[in-house]
Residue, then its C-alpha position, 0 to 999 in steps of 0.5 A: x223552588x219552582x218545579x219546571x217540567x222538562x219536555x223531552x224532545x219530540x221526534x214525531x216527524x222522524x217516526x212518521x217518516x220511518x213508518x210511512x217508508x216501511x209501509x211504502x216498501x211493503x206496498x211496493x211488493x204488491x203489484x196493484x199498489x205500486x203507485x200508492x207505494x211511490x206516493x207514500x214513499x215520497x211523503x216519507x222522504x219529505x217528512x224525513x228531510x224536514x225532521x232531519x233539518x229541524x234537528x228533531x229526530x235527526x236519525x229517524x228522519x235520515x233513516x225515513x228519508x233513505x227508506x223513502x228513496x228505497x220505497x220510491x225505487x222499489x215502487x217504480x221497478x215493480x210498477x214497470x215489472x207489473x206493467x210489463x207482465x200485464x202487457x204480455x199476459x193480459 
């Protein structure tokens, strides 16, 4: 009888996507880092889509992609608000 090890399905891309999306949402609230938040959220969105399409980490991939979209939206909104206040008050 052979002893075959069964590897669990890895959802690394989904987890990375989720973590990057959470980091981007946090960074969106810090005014000077809103641009970085948009970039990180975009990477989270791409990784989430890839994870969801590969069927590995489907749920975390979808969640990472959705939170990536939220991070992009928050980053844009807070970058505009920050730019507006900087324009007004120097």
